[in-house]
KESE-954821 format. One line per 5 residues: for each residue z, y negated, x of N, C-alpha, C. Coordinates in pm, whole numbers, plus 50000, padded with zeros to 5 digits. Example, Ala and Ser with C-alpha at 12.3 -4.5 7.8 and 13.67 -1.06 7.14 Angstrom:
2
50780:50569:51319:50780:50450:51230:50780:50330:51320 | 50708:50225:51285:50714:50106:51367:50787:49997:51290
//
This chain:
460
50002:50120:50067:50000:49991:49998:49998:49880:50093 | 50050:49873:50209:50072:49755:50287:49938:49696:50321 | 49825:49777:50340:49703:49722:50380:49630:49664:50246 | 49684:49699:50129:49624:49654:50010:49677:49507:49972 | 49782:49468:50031:49829:49340:49985:49808:49243:50112
49750:49128:50086:49719:49027:50191:49801:48912:50178 | 49879:48882:50285:49969:48765:50293:49905:48649:50358 | 49852:48557:50273:49763:48463:50332:49857:48348:50397 | 49792:48278:50502:49881:48174:50573:49917:48057:50481 | 49818:48021:50401:49844:47918:50299:49825:47982:50169
49869:47926:50053:49860:47977:49922:49757:47890:49855 | 49627:47948:49849:49531:47873:49777:49540:47881:49620 | 49641:47965:49577:49640:47991:49433:49741:47909:49371 | 49795:47811:49427:49897:47719:49368:49867:47657:49240 | 49749:47611:49230:49697:47554:49113:49686:47657:48988
49642:47773:49021:49638:47878:48911:49779:47908:48869 | 49863:47937:48965:50011:47986:48941:50082:47888:48874 | 50076:47772:48919:50165:47647:48864:50106:47591:48720 | 50001:47636:48679:49956:47592:48548:50064:47632:48434 | 50102:47527:48359:50220:47550:48281:50188:47652:48164
50061:47665:48129:50033:47772:48021:50054:47911:48082 | 49989:47917:48210:50001:48048:48290:50146:48084:48298 | 50227:47988:48349:50372:48007:48363:50435:48067:48232 | 50407:48002:48116:50472:48046:47996:50420:48193:47974 | 50301:48229:47994:50249:48363:47973:50336:48463:48070
50342:48426:48193:50403:48500:48289:50557:48533:48247 | 50610:48428:48194:50761:48443:48150:50768:48546:48036 | 50676:48549:47948:50660:48632:47846:50652:48787:47890 | 50579:48801:47988:50569:48929:48047:50672:48977:48126 | 50737:48894:48200:50846:48928:48283:50965:48938:48204
50983:48868:48087:51089:48900:48004:51086:49046:47928 | 50969:49093:47922:50946:49216:47866:50931:49335:47970 | 50960:49295:48092:50962:49398:48199:50841:49452:48239 | 50726:49371:48231:50592:49401:48267:50526:49314:48366 | 50440:49363:48453:50367:49293:48549:50246:49221:48487
50213:49097:48548:50111:49029:48516:50040:48968:48644 | 49901:48996:48644:49843:48939:48776:49700:48875:48734 | 49678:48773:48800:49538:48713:48786:49429:48806:48845 | 49307:48807:48793:49211:48917:48838:49076:48855:48824 | 48978:48910:48903:48837:48873:48895:48792:48725:48931
48703:48680:48844:48645:48557:48894:48726:48448:48927 | 48840:48424:48857:48920:48309:48886:48990:48328:49047 | 49008:48452:49081:49060:48485:49217:48943:48454:49318 | 48826:48519:49277:48712:48510:49381:48676:48362:49396 | 48668:48298:49283:48606:48140:49307:48726:48053:49360
48848:48093:49345:48961:48002:49413:48932:48024:49576 | 48922:48147:49610:48912:48169:49757:48776:48109:49805 | 48683:48092:49720:48556:48035:49765:48544:47880:49747 | 48652:47834:49696:48652:47699:49659:48555:47644:49556 | 48530:47730:49464:48434:47700:49354:48517:47658:49233
48447:47594:49136:48524:47559:49012:48553:47687:48924 | 48675:47680:48873:48715:47798:48785:48685:47765:48633 | 48624:47868:48576:48577:47856:48440:48674:47939:48354 | 48695:48062:48387:48779:48142:48299:48889:48205:48385 | 49014:48204:48321:49128:48259:48393:49164:48392:48316
49156:48512:48369:49185:48634:48315:49292:48709:48387 | 49375:48799:48309:49470:48865:48374:49460:49009:48339 | 49547:49079:48423:49564:49235:48418:49722:49259:48402 | 49743:49364:48326:49886:49395:48320:49909:49548:48307 | 50023:49588:48343:50053:49747:48320:50128:49768:48180
50132:49644:48083:50171:49667:47958:50051:49735:47868 | 50081:49822:47768:49977:49872:47706:49953:49778:47579 | 49838:49792:47509:49815:49694:47400:49906:49707:47298 | 49957:49832:47268:50062:49846:47167:50188:49775:47193 | 50234:49775:47314:50351:49700:47351:50331:49554:47345
50213:49499:47393:50191:49353:47378:50186:49318:47227 | 50140:49399:47137:50125:49354:47004:50260:49364:46934 | 50363:49442:46987:50493:49444:46932:50590:49349:46970 | 50556:49281:47084:50654:49185:47139:50677:49069:47036 | 50805:49017:47049:50830:48897:46966:50786:48783:47041
50699:48691:46996:50648:48586:47067:50733:48458:47056 | 50736:48392:47163:50802:48251:47172:50727:48157:47088 | 50802:48045:47051:50730:47937:46972:50607:47890:47035 | 50501:47870:46970:50372:47823:47016:50283:47918:47070 | 50313:48045:47061:50226:48151:47099:50164:48208:46979
50030:48249:47009:49963:48336:46910:49890:48460:46988 | 49872:48559:46934:49807:48676:46991:49689:48718:46905 | 49576:48744:46967:49458:48788:46892:49409:48909:46954 | 49391:49026:46868:49350:49145:46930:49187:49143:46937 | 49149:49085:47040:49003:49055:47063:48915:49185:47098
48988:49279:47163:48928:49397:47207:49034:49511:47231 | 49104:49554:47113:49203:49657:47150:49166:49790:47191 | 49038:49832:47159:48984:49941:47210:48971:49945:47359 | 48950:49827:47428:48941:49812:47570:49070:49752:47633 | 49170:49747:47542:49305:49695:47595:49310:49545:47611
49224:49467:47549:49227:49325:47563:49284:49255:47457 | 49377:49174:47487:49447:49075:47384:49436:48933:47429 | 49408:48842:47342:49391:48703:47388:49526:48621:47337 | 49582:48565:47434:49703:48483:47402:49668:48341:47393 | 49702:48268:47286:49671:48125:47273:49802:48051:47265
49822:47950:47369:49956:47891:47368:49949:47743:47341 | 50035:47697:47261:50050:47548:47234:50161:47497:47298 | 50153:47373:47344:50255:47304:47417:50263:47146:47367 | 50383:47085:47382:50389:46944:47354:50400:46868:47477 | 50297:46779:47495:50291:46699:47623:50388:46596:47619
50381:46502:47721:50477:46392:47744:50451:46286:47644 | 50339:46284:47572:50309:46186:47470:50339:46237:47332 | 50407:46353:47326:50446:46418:47198:50319:46463:47118 | 50219:46486:47197:50086:46535:47133:50090:46696:47146 | 50039:46774:47053:50023:46924:47046:49896:46951:47126
49910:47025:47227:49792:47067:47315:49783:47223:47306 | 49657:47262:47259:49645:47395:47240:49555:47459:47351 | 49594:47549:47428:49518:47617:47528:49407:47699:47459 | 49298:47716:47531:49177:47793:47469:49212:47931:47451 | 49295:47981:47549:49345:48121:47532:49319:48194:47667
49414:48292:47691:49404:48371:47813:49372:48525:47771 | 49279:48586:47830:49253:48729:47807:49342:48816:47904 | 49410:48908:47830:49494:48997:47913:49445:49138:47883 | 49422:49210:47992:49380:49342:47971:49455:49442:48038 | 49487:49559:47966:49566:49661:48025:49493:49740:48136
49575:49777:48231:49511:49858:48341:49441:49974:48283 | 49310:50001:48324:49249:50112:48262:49151:50177:48357 | 49101:50305:48319:48990:50356:48385:48875:50390:48290 | 48760:50387:48325:48650:50410:48227:48593:50558:48247 | 48599:50626:48135:48559:50763:48129:48423:50783:48065
48336:50885:48096:48229:50920:48023:48134:50798:47989 | 48093:50729:48113:48014:50616:48078:47874:50653:48063 | 47794:50590:47976:47652:50609:47948:47564:50534:47998 | 47618:50423:48077:47523:50309:48115:47541:50179:48029 | 47602:50195:47913:47623:50078:47829:47774:50083:47772
47815:50197:47740:47962:50213:47692:48029:50318:47775 | 48171:50306:47755:48254:50398:47821:48370:50426:47734 | 48428:50549:47758:48564:50572:47692:48671:50520:47785 | 48766:50463:47709:48865:50392:47796:49016:50476:47804 | 49067:50488:47921:49184:50553:47930:49281:50463:48015
49394:50431:47951:49498:50333:48011:49565:50396:48118 | 49602:50315:48218:49673:50368:48332:49783:50265:48380 | 49863:50304:48476:49951:50221:48547:49920:50193:48687 | 49806:50252:48730:49751:50249:48863:49663:50134:48881 | 49709:50028:48965:49621:49909:48987:49499:49946:49066
49503:50037:49157:49390:50067:49232:49283:50146:49143 | 49323:50219:49056:49224:50291:48961:49157:50186:48873 | 49225:50073:48829:49179:49967:48751:49069:49895:48842 | 49103:49870:48962:49013:49802:49060:48882:49885:49081 | 48900:50019:49094:48786:50101:49120:48686:50102:49008
48715:50074:48878:48616:50084:48768:48531:49955:48770 | 48560:49855:48867:48502:49724:48859:48365:49739:48931 | 48275:49633:48925:48148:49643:48974:48139:49616:49140 | 48195:49499:49183:48175:49456:49324:48315:49442:49389 | 48327:49463:49507:48454:49442:49585:48512:49303:49569
48428:49206:49567:48480:49057:49554:48524:49031:49411 | 48498:49121:49317:48553:49104:49181:48680:49182:49149 | 48725:49266:49253:48828:49362:49233:48963:49300:49308 | 48979:49167:49293:49090:49113:49364:49187:49060:49255 | 49322:49088:49290:49422:49051:49203:49540:48953:49276
49589:48865:49206:49697:48773:49262:49818:48778:49165 | 49933:48799:49215:50050:48796:49147:50110:48644:49149 | 50230:48629:49070:50281:48487:49058:50366:48438:49184 | 50368:48533:49283:50426:48489:49417:50316:48447:49511 | 50181:48460:49453:50079:48410:49551:50018:48529:49639
50073:48670:49619:50026:48776:49695:49893:48816:49642 | 49789:48849:49730:49655:48880:49704:49647:49047:49733 | 49614:49112:49617:49604:49258:49613:49455:49288:49626 | 49416:49351:49737:49277:49380:49777:49273:49543:49802 | 49213:49607:49712:49203:49761:49729:49080:49804:49795
48979:49725:49805:48830:49766:49854:48779:49667:49950 | 48866:49597:50016:48821:49504:50123:48742:49383:50090 | 48759:49343:49954:48684:49239:49893:48707:49101:49964 | 48828:49078:50007:48854:48942:50084:48766:48930:50199 | 48759:49055:50297:48678:49032:50399:48528:49017:50365
48485:49076:50256:48344:49064:50209:48326:48918:50171 | 48414:48863:50105:48411:48715:50064:48387:48624:50194 | 48465:48653:50289:48467:48577:50407:48328:48594:50492 | 48272:48710:50481:48142:48738:50543:48025:48712:50456 | 48046:48668:50316:47950:48650:50226:47849:48764:50206
47926:48872:50181:47855:49000:50143:47902:49049:50021 | 47784:49102:49943:47803:49153:49821:47788:49305:49818 | 47890:49375:49790:47903:49530:49796:47948:49581:49670 | 47882:49686:49613:47937:49772:49505:48053:49834:49547 | 48159:49869:49466:48280:49940:49504:48248:50089:49521
48265:50135:49642:48260:50280:49688:48123:50332:49671 | 48070:50356:49563:47947:50434:49543:47844:50357:49449 | 47744:50295:49504:47651:50201:49436:47589:50270:49329 | 47540:50394:49347:47466:50453:49232:47562:50476:49118 | 47674:50524:49149:47777:50557:49041:47815:50428:48976
47838:50316:49028:47872:50188:48971:47756:50155:48873 | 47632:50165:48917:47524:50124:48850:47515:50197:48720 | 47529:50325:48732:47499:50417:48615:47607:50418:48520 | 47723:50354:48555:47843:50319:48461:47799:50202:48373 | 47722:50114:48421:47671:49994:48330:47546:49941:48397
47436:49969:48334:47313:49931:48402:47300:49770:48406 | 47371:49701:48333:47370:49551:48341:47417:49493:48487 | 47490:49587:48552:47531:49552:48689:47410:49517:48778 | 47301:49572:48746:47181:49549:48813:47141:49393:48820 | 47150:49341:48708:47117:49189:48688:47239:49107:48744
47360:49162:48729:47474:49087:48787:47457:49080:48938 | 47410:49186:48987:47400:49197:49143:47311:49081:49176 | 47195:49063:49133:47109:48956:49182:47158:48811:49131 | 47218:48809:49024:47292:48688:48986:47392:48637:49079 | 47484:48735:49113:47582:48692:49218:47511:48661:49362
47419:48725:49397:47355:48705:49536:47312:48545:49540 | 47244:48495:49426:47197:48368:49424:47299:48261:49392 | 47392:48301:49309:47504:48210:49262:47590:48182:49379 | 47622:48288:49462:47714:48280:49567:47654:48252:49703 | 47519:48265:49707:47439:48269:49830:47486:48376:49923
47514:48492:49872:47551:48611:49954:47439:48693:49990 | 47465:48788:50080:47354:48889:50116:47395:49020:50077 | 47313:49113:50060:47353:49250:50029:47288:49358:50120 | 47278:49484:50082:47228:49582:50159:47093:49628:50115 | 47001:49662:50209:46866:49716:50168:46881:49838:50088
46976:49929:50131:46998:50055:50054:47031:50031:49909 | 47119:49921:49880:47151:49888:49738:47030:49847:49673 | 46947:49772:49724:46822:49716:49664:46726:49843:49623 | 46727:49935:49712:46643:50046:49687:46698:50136:49568 | 46835:50144:49562:46895:50228:49450:46863:50145:49316
46874:50007:49326:46870:49928:49204:46720:49951:49150 | 46621:49964:49247:46493:49973:49198:46468:50100:49132 | 46540:50215:49168:46524:50339:49099:46576:50345:48958 | 46675:50253:48936:46730:50250:48790:46698:50124:48707 | 46597:50044:48767:46563:49924:48692:46517:49949:48550
46440:50064:48528:46394:50093:48396:46494:50115:48291 | 46621:50135:48334:46723:50169:48253:46777:50038:48184 | 46734:49928:48229:46773:49800:48160:46714:49788:48025 | 46610:49870:47991:46545:49865:47863:46659:49897:47749 | 46763:49975:47794:46866:50026:47704:46974:49923:47685
46972:49816:47754:47070:49717:47754:47036:49613:47651 | 47134:49563:47560:47103:49467:47462:47026:49338:47532 | 46947:49266:47448:46876:49145:47494:46987:49039:47522 | 47091:49038:47429:47187:48922:47445:47256:48932:47584 | 47282:49053:47626:47375:49078:47743:47279:49043:47862
47155:49091:47852:47052:49066:47972:47033:48920:47981 | 47028:48842:47862:47011:48695:47878:47123:48633:47936 | 47247:48664:47907:47362:48605:47974:47353:48595:48122 | 47320:48714:48173:47305:48731:48318:47179:48642:48372 | 47071:48667:48305:46956:48598:48350:46960:48450:48361
47034:48385:48246:47064:48257:48247:47140:48200:48348 | 47252:48275:48383:47331:48247:48509:47254:48236:48632 | 47165:48332:48650:47087:48333:48781:46989:48220:48776 | 46931:48181:48661:46828:48084:48650:46870:47949:48674 | 47000:47919:48628:47066:47787:48646:47145:47772:48780
47128:47867:48869:47186:47865:48998:47093:47773:49082 | 47123:47754:49208:47054:47650:49285:46927:47728:49345 | 46920:47849:49327:46810:47922:49395:46729:48015:49286 | 46668:47946:49183:46605:48027:49081:46483:48096:49125 | 46413:48026:49228:46287:48101:49286:46326:48239:49344
46432:48241:49426:46477:48356:49492:46532:48451:49399 | 46585:48409:49304:46641:48502:49187:46528:48575:49125 | 46419:48494:49078:46300:48548:49013:46229:48653:49097 | 46226:48612:49232:46142:48690:49322:46211:48827:49338 | 46343:48821:49350:46412:48956:49360:46401:49028:49231
46404:48981:49120:46385:49046:48992:46246:49117:48991 | 46150:49027:49040:46001:49092:49031:45997:49199:49124 | 46034:49182:49243:46004:49296:49352:46086:49417:49323 | 46198:49402:49261:46291:49528:49233:46248:49610:49115 | 46163:49541:49038:46100:49616:48912:46194:49570:48789
46295:49481:48803:46386:49441:48698:46293:49366:48603 | 46228:49263:48643:46153:49164:48561:46058:49239:48466 | 45985:49337:48511:45887:49414:48430:45969:49483:48311 | 46095:49510:48336:46171:49585:48233:46259:49487:48150 | 46221:49363:48163:46304:49258:48083:46202:49162:48037
46122:49100:48104:46018:49010:48052:45877:49057:48114 | 45831:49158:48052:45709:49206:48113:45597:49110:48101 | 45590:49027:48016:45478:48929:47994:45469:48833:48125 | 45597:48800:48178:45578:48704:48287:45524:48771:48413 | 45527:48902:48425:45479:48972:48542:45328:48973:48534
45265:48963:48420:45116:48957:48403:45066:48832:48480 | 45146:48732:48508:45092:48617:48580:45055:48646:48709 | 45105:48749:48775:45053:48782:48921:44923:48838:48916 | 44865:48881:48805:44726:48917:48804:44625:48800:48764 | 44674:48682:48746:44590:48577:48699:44569:48487:48835
44430:48499:48869:44390:48428:48993:44388:48287:48975 | 44407:48205:49085:44399:48060:49079:44304:48010:49168 | 44223:47913:49140:44129:47845:49234:44202:47795:49349 | 44165:47828:49476:44221:47783:49591:44232:47636:49614 | 44134:47570:49549:44125:47419:49554:44254:47355:49494
44301:47407:49392:44419:47372:49318:44543:47435:49362 | 44532:47574:49377:44650:47655:49404:44624:47757:49514 | 44631:47720:49638:44610:47799:49752:44703:47917:49757 | 44805:47915:49676:44902:48033:49677:44847:48162:49614 | 44733:48141:49540:44648:48267:49497:44668:48300:49350
44778:48312:49294:44790:48348:49152:44890:48269:49081 | 44893:48287:48951:44987:48217:48859:45119:48244:48877 | 45163:48367:48916:45306:48394:48945:45371:48324:49071 | 45284:48332:49171:45327:48251:49292:45341:48108:49260 | 45237:48047:49184:45260:47916:49135:45387:47894:49065
45413:47978:48980:45526:47960:48884:45656:47955:48976 | 45668:48045:49073:45782:48053:49157:45802:47927:49245 | 45691:47864:49287:45688:47741:49362:45730:47634:49273 | 45689:47635:49154:45742:47539:49046:45887:47559:49031 | 45924:47672:49021:46074:47677:49001:46163:47640:49121
46094:47645:49238:46154:47589:49361:46173:47452:49368 | 46092:47386:49288:46109:47231:49271:46221:47190:49188 | 46274:47279:49111:46370:47227:49005:46489:47150:49048 | 46544:47188:49172:46673:47125:49217:46635:46975:49263 | 46520:46967:49343:46491:46823:49369:46463:46737:49259
46409:46791:49152:46375:46706:49023:46494:46701:48933 | 46612:46741:48969:46729:46751:48888:46713:46816:48758 | 46639:46936:48763:46635:47019:48662:46732:47132:48678 | 46846:47122:48613:46956:47217:48639:46995:47300:48519 | 46958:47254:48405:46996:47337:48275:46906:47431:48237
46966:47533:48164:46887:47655:48132:46749:47614:48050 | 46761:47527:47966:46643:47489:47882:46524:47416:47975 | 46565:47355:48074:46472:47278:48161:46403:47391:48250 | 46479:47473:48306:46432:47581:48395:46345:47689:48310 | 46389:47718:48194:46305:47806:48102:46160:47737:48083
46171:47604:48049:46044:47533:48028:45948:47545:48143 | 46004:47539:48273:45922:47545:48390:45869:47684:48408 | 45958:47776:48381:45925:47926:48398:45812:47971:48309 | 45818:47918:48185:45708:47964:48091:45595:47869:48075 | 45590:47759:48159:45484:47657:48133:45348:47717:48124
45311:47816:48207:45180:47871:48217:45164:48012:48138 | 45264:48033:48048:45262:48162:47988:45134:48197:47912 | 45074:48085:47870:44950:48111:47790:44828:48163:47869 | 44842:48156:48008:44733:48214:48087:44731:48366:48065 | 44833:48430:48023:44831:48565:48007:44741:48603:47881
44711:48516:47801:44621:48532:47686:44473:48508:47706 | 44438:48440:47844:44318:48406:47856:44230:48536:47890 | 44105:48543:47828:44019:48671:47856:44007:48689:47993 | 43981:48818:48028:43980:48854:48174:43858:48784:48247 | 43747:48785:48172:43622:48726:48246:43652:48588:48292
43718:48507:48211:43750:48369:48246:43855:48354:48354 | 43963:48448:48328:44062:48448:48424:44036:48497:48556 | 43936:48584:48573:43886:48614:48699:43816:48512:48777 | 43771:48413:48710:43719:48306:48767:43804:48185:48794 | 43940:48210:48750:44045:48109:48768:44022:47996:48676
43963:48027:48551:43948:47927:48450:44040:47950:48326 | 44127:47860:48304:44223:47872:48190:44232:47768:48107 | 44114:47731:48055:44106:47621:47963:44168:47667:47824 | 44248:47575:47756:44307:47623:47635:44437:47709:47661 | 44488:47727:47785:44608:47806:47792:44726:47744:47742
44721:47608:47731:44833:47532:47676:44847:47558:47524 | 44735:47571:47461:44748:47602:47303:44794:47755:47299 | 44731:47839:47369:44745:47984:47358:44912:48016:47389 | 44969:47931:47467:45111:47958:47498:45211:47945:47391 | 45182:47875:47291:45279:47853:47182:45317:47981:47104
45206:48056:47057:45236:48180:46992:45305:48285:47080 | 45277:48278:47218:45343:48372:47303:45487:48327:47312 | 45517:48203:47313:45659:48158:47315:45742:48214:47198 | 45672:48194:47079:45735:48243:46947:45760:48403:46963 | 45667:48479:47020:45701:48616:47039:45803:48641:47127
45818:48577:47238:45915:48588:47340:46054:48563:47284 | 46053:48450:47199:46179:48406:47135:46247:48530:47054 | 46156:48589:46983:46191:48692:46893:46226:48825:46965 | 46135:48851:47074:46164:48973:47148:46279:48976:47238 | 46309:48853:47295:46415:48840:47392:46549:48793:47331
46539:48753:47185:46642:48700:47112:46709:48576:47183 | 46616:48495:47220:46662:48371:47291:46724:48270:47185 | 46809:48176:47223:46850:48085:47134:46743:47988:47123 | 46722:47930:46994:46624:47831:46973:46629:47699:47050 | 46759:47654:47090:46779:47550:47168:46713:47561:47298
46705:47683:47348:46663:47707:47494:46518:47674:47506 | 46446:47710:47389:46298:47702:47393:46231:47569:47334 | 46315:47482:47289:46271:47348:47228:46193:47266:47334 | 46238:47247:47451:46174:47178:47562:46054:47260:47604 | 46070:47398:47622:45958:47478:47663:45832:47460:47581
45855:47465:47430:45736:47448:47349:45672:47308:47385 | 45750:47217:47410:45682:47082:47438:45605:47088:47577 | 45664:47150:47679:45590:47153:47807:45481:47245:47797 | 45482:47360:47743:45368:47447:47733:45253:47382:47667 | 45273:47311:47556:45158:47254:47483:45111:47133:47549
45197:47044:47601:45149:46913:47638:45141:46879:47793 | 45170:46992:47870:45178:46971:48016:45045:46941:48091 | 44936:46992:48022:44804:46957:48072:44758:46813:48014 | 44793:46789:47898:44749:46671:47839:44818:46543:47916 | 44945:46571:47954:45019:46459:48019:44938:46404:48135
44879:46470:48215:44803:46424:48340:44675:46357:48302 | 44631:46370:48175:44506:46316:48123:44526:46183:48042 | 44656:46141:48040:44694:46032:47949:44625:45915:47969 | 44599:45875:48106:44519:45751:48128:44377:45755:48079 | 44321:45872:48073:44170:45881:48035:44153:45889:47891
44272:45906:47809:44267:45917:47660:44225:45787:47590 | 44158:45799:47477:44143:45696:47395:44270:45656:47334 | 44281:45540:47281:44419:45504:47218:44471:45601:47104 | 44366:45650:47023:44407:45742:46924:44469:45865:46969 | 44413:45930:47072:44459:46060:47139:44598:46022:47199
44616:45905:47277:44728:45867:47345:44833:45858:47238 | 44816:45787:47125:44906:45776:47013:44954:45925:46977 | 44862:46010:46959:44904:46157:46911:44993:46209:47007 | 44964:46198:47133:45040:46255:47241:45185:46199:47241 | 45196:46071:47245:45329:46018:47254:45409:46041:47123
45333:46041:47011:45396:46091:46883:45453:46234:46897 | 45378:46311:46960:45408:46464:46968:45546:46477:47050 | 45549:46407:47168:45663:46436:47262:45785:46357:47225 | 45774:46269:47130:45889:46191:47085:45921:46206:46944 | 45886:46314:46876:45927:46362:46742:45888:46242:46642
45751:46215:46648:45715:46092:46553:45776:45971:46596 | 45797:45940:46713:45848:45815:46765:45995:45795:46714 | 46072:45909:46694:46211:45901:46664:46312:45922:46771 | 46253:45993:46878:46359:46051:46980:46283:46044:47123 | 46329:45966:47197:46275:45949:47347:46358:46045:47442
46467:46112:47396:46564:46166:47489:46519:46286:47568 | 46393:46351:47525:46346:46470:47596:46241:46424:47689 | 46192:46304:47691:46066:46270:47756:46091:46266:47908 | 46202:46238:47952:46227:46243:48104:46241:46389:48147 | 46299:46480:48071:46294:46620:48108:46145:46681:48116
46078:46633:48006:45935:46676:47999:45865:46638:48120 | 45877:46504:48169:45802:46461:48285:45851:46539:48405 | 45973:46553:48419:46028:46639:48533:45953:46763:48534 | 45959:46845:48427:45901:46976:48413:45756:46970:48464 | 45675:46853:48408:45540:46849:48448:45517:46829:48596
45619:46758:48649:45609:46726:48811:45636:46845:48871 | 45733:46936:48832:45762:47069:48906:45637:47151:48902 | 45560:47152:48788:45435:47230:48786:45338:47173:48882 | 45311:47034:48878:45217:46973:48963:45232:46983:49110 | 45369:46976:49141:45408:46987:49274:45422:47142:49327
45397:47225:49229:45418:47375:49288:45297:47436:49330 | 45269:47403:49457:45159:47458:49519:45198:47478:49678 | 45117:47581:49730:45150:47609:49873:45097:47496:49963 | 45177:47478:50075:45134:47394:50179:45106:47254:50130 | 45171:47199:50032:45152:47069:49988:45204:46961:50081
45138:46865:50107:45174:46763:50201:45259:46655:50137 | 45329:46582:50234:45424:46475:50175:45337:46370:50107 | 45222:46338:50163:45135:46237:50107:45089:46273:49971 | 45065:46409:49953:45017:46455:49825:45137:46445:49718 | 45246:46487:49759:45377:46480:49687:45407:46346:49631
45399:46242:49722:45415:46108:49694:45308:46056:49585 | 45188:46093:49609:45078:46055:49501:45115:46113:49368 | 45152:46236:49360:45184:46296:49235:45303:46236:49167 | 45409:46204:49248:45527:46138:49181:45501:46009:49139 | 45423:45928:49211:45390:45797:49174:45300:45797:49046
45217:45883:49031:45132:45907:48908:45224:45945:48794 | 45314:46037:48816:45424:46062:48705:45506:45943:48659 | 45539:45868:48753:45612:45734:48716:45523:45646:48641 | 45407:45629:48676:45308:45549:48607:45287:45584:48469 | 45272:45720:48449:45247:45774:48312:45378:45760:48236
45491:45772:48290:45593:45748:48212:45615:45606:48169 | 45575:45507:48241:45578:45374:48202:45480:45345:48093 | 45361:45414:48083:45266:45405:47960:45332:45461:47841 | 45390:45582:47856:45456:45638:47738:45556:45557:47691 | 45654:45503:47763:45769:45424:47732:45705:45297:47654
45604:45234:47720:45557:45104:47652:45499:45141:47509 | 45414:45241:47505:45358:45285:47375:45462:45329:47269 | 45550:45394:47312:45665:45445:47223:45737:45322:47162 | 45776:45225:47252:45864:45101:47213:45777:45009:47125 | 45638:44994:47162:45557:44903:47078:45541:44971:46934
45505:45089:46928:45499:45157:46802:45623:45164:46709 | 45734:45160:46777:45864:45158:46693:45889:45012:46649 | 45827:44922:46717:45848:44781:46661:45771:44752:46539 | 45651:44835:46513:45567:44808:46417:45607:44913:46301 | 45661:44877:46196:45707:44966:46081:45603:44972:45972
45617:45061:45887:45535:45070:45767:45538:44939:45685 | 45647:44885:45667:45674:44758:45580:45598:44638:45647 | 45553:44654:45765:45485:44541:45824:45328:44540:45785 | 45281:44649:45716:45148:44654:45668:45129:44572:45553 | 45031:44486:45542:45003:44419:45407:44980:44501:45287
45053:44474:45190:45035:44550:45068:45086:44694:45075 | 45179:44709:45154:45238:44838:45194:45278:44923:45065 | 45335:44849:44972:45383:44921:44849:45267:44970:44763 | 45143:44938:44789:45044:44990:44710:44978:45125:44781 | 45028:45164:44880:44963:45280:44956:45029:45409:44912
44950:45501:44879:45010:45626:44826:45074:45684:44940 | 45180:45769:44893:45283:45846:45000:45205:45929:45086 | 45090:46007:45036:45038:46102:45121:44949:46039:45231 | 44908:45901:45208:44826:45829:45306:44906:45743:45408 | 45037:45749:45382:45112:45639:45459:45104:45662:45618
45133:45791:45659:45126:45830:45808:45000:45789:45872 | 44887:45819:45807:44752:45787:45859:44726:45635:45867 | 44771:45572:45746:44747:45425:45749:44839:45365:45849 | 44960:45406:45877:45054:45356:45973:44993:45367:46104 | 44947:45482:46138:44879:45501:46274:44765:45402:46293
44675:45402:46202:44558:45302:46222:44597:45150:46235 | 44712:45129:46158:44768:44984:46171:44824:44964:46304 | 44910:45064:46354:44970:45033:46482:44854:45022:46588 | 44752:45102:46584:44656:45109:46681:44578:44981:46687 | 44552:44923:46570:44488:44796:46545:44561:44685:46624
44691:44691:46588:44779:44590:46648:44781:44599:46804 | 44790:44705:46855:44801:44732:46996:44679:44688:47072 | 44566:44729:46999:44436:44688:47064:44405:44549:47051 | 44469:44474:46962:44451:44314:46958:44521:44255:47084 | 44633:44316:47128:44712:44280:47240:44639:44296:47363
//
């Protein structure tokens, strides 16, 4: 046991331990003669100096015991996952200003082993052995526990792996993967999220079982995919998913882009998939950090998968922006994606080619374009995101020079100015400004308003 407890020179866990809500919870368990330890992500991220999002606990108390305890004032318990030994404790406290502050809740899970795993579900058996509980987890860096004295319990050398920035499965890679195939996506997500490295042998084993991801729910896969996508290295994340065979078992439509040739004049990288990866690599510099922004860049050329082979072989994809919209609708249903995630993507897919032609458009076409990206001149909030996504696309080419980059960015800024000016001027001209507006039939009002606005702008 002595090698499993690390006594750190300093105590990096003071903030976790001294949290008043955590102290209240600890007192409840201590008063009932049971142990309580921090576990998993909150321990890992504290040691890495990363922000803490969720604080979870493990205990040697059984779910039945926790449900029978008399709770102090301000405590609530919710049996969120009794079959897995998980109970959520919600704690209320009165602050110095006499306000009632309610904590969002701590999940506390009984020590357990997982039996008869089928890659998705497992039969749970409760235990009092902390090492057995650690053994059922995915990676060594996630099998770390801390008690309320600041002692770090490390059963599989996870602390050393953290310091070396290494991601290892616990004991047996193949066994850990077969317990829950979602761990395949978690593996790649953690590699890019933490900027860690793994083993070539683990990559090979993952590739063998990538097809098993088809049996995992779309909702669970999206949770891991989204986290990898919003990391600082989405290009590397997607490249690993592609080369390991994971992507073809999750979003096969995307992998078709690698068969779509590009004209070297515009895209010397050779095909639409490599272009998409380069576009994703531009996200950080363009401040595209959110899931909906990155999904928009990821799918911006998805319509190319619908272009007939004869044209595609020549690198001609006219109309792929129109073709992309029905594909997006199919993907939304197939992948069970939240509608909010695809709102920007639909705009980018349909309008990204039109954006760069704005200066060549006649006033009527320009009006339609600005009307489309601003929700009939009601909402300008997505325009900046839209333009950044268009820039990510345009800058996504191999061996692009600084001079070319500067030219593209300047052009984007110019087009932004045109859009802003047209948007603001059209908003200034309302339907009531039209002479004899009250005599115009309701079904003709939008067309008449458009013509009147255009006339006024042309006069200027």
